[in-house]
N, C-alpha and C positions, 0 to 999 in steps of 0.2 A: 245263389247262382246268379250271375250277371246276365243282362240282356244278351250280350254277345255270346256267352256260353250256351244259353238256351237256344239261340238262333243256330249256332254251329251244330249243336246236338240234333236239332230238328232236321236240318238239312242233311246231316250224315245219315240219320234214320231213313229219310226218304230216298237218298241216293243209293241205299242198299237194295232197292227194288222191292222193299217190304213184302215178304211172304209170310204166311202163317204156317209154321211147321207143325206137324203132328195133328193136323185137322182132318176132318172127314168130308165126305160128299153129302152128308146129311144136312137137312135144314133145321136150324134151331127151333124148338117148339115155342109157341107163343108165350107160354108161361115163363120160360127162361128169359126171353127177350123183354117181356113186361117187367120181370124182377130186376133185370139189369138196368133198364131205362128208369124205373122208379128209384133205384139205388143212386144212380148218377144224378137224377133230378134233386134228390134230397141231400146230396153231398157236393154242394157248390159254394158253401160258405168260405169266405176268405177275408183277410185283412190286408195282405200285400200280394203282389204278383207271385212271389215264391211259394205261396200257399196253394197255388194251382199247378196242374200238370196237363200236358197233352198226351193222350194215349190213343191206341188203335180203336177204331170203331168196329173191329172184327169184320172187315170187308163189307161195311154198310149193314151189318146185322143189327147194330144198335142205331135206331133212327136219330136224326139230328146232327150227325157227324158232317164233316166237310173234308173232302179229299183224303178219306181214310183215317181221319183224326177226330177226336172229341175231347172236351175238357172236363175235368173233375177236380175236386180238392185233393191235395196230396194225402191228407189224413184218410179220406175215403178209399183211395187206391191202395194204401198200405194196410188196410184193415183185413182181418181174417175173413170177414163176410165177403168182401170183394174178391179175395183170392179164390174163394169157393165158386162164386159166380163166374169169374174169369175162366176157371178150369172147365166149367160147363160150356161156356162160349167157345173155348178152344176146341172142344170135342165135337162141335157141330157147325163151326164156321167153314167157309170154303177153304180148300187146301191151299190155293194160291189166290192172291188178290193183288191187283195193280193199284197203285195210287198215283195221283198227279204229283207234279213237282212242287206244289205249294207247301209252304211251311207255316203252320199256325203257331203263333207266339202266345203262351198262356198269360192272361191278364186278370187282375182283380179290379172290378169296377162296381162301385156302390155295394161292396160286400159280397159279390157273387163272381164266381169264376166264369171266364169267357175266353175268347181268343181273337187276336188280331191277325188278319190275313195279309 
């Protein structure tokens, strides 16, 4: 995916007014948030920018996000373990969440995913 495609995708994602559908008014329990945070922290390895993705921080439920976004390795996001964690987060994140108009561009720097703002 080219830089231009990633940029257009990120802007389109943010322009939709990003809301989390199917979520509840519950607050995620600390164990779920800790598990998600630990998973993201251990899934940052990359070789090139395309190895990294920008995803939702579930309305700031996951600490360390910026503007409703957080980075992780593509392999981590596509794993069955992350799908399980994400399902838990979707069940307890706020129903609606506003994000700013900023678009984070996923980058690989020194073997670790991050994002340019």
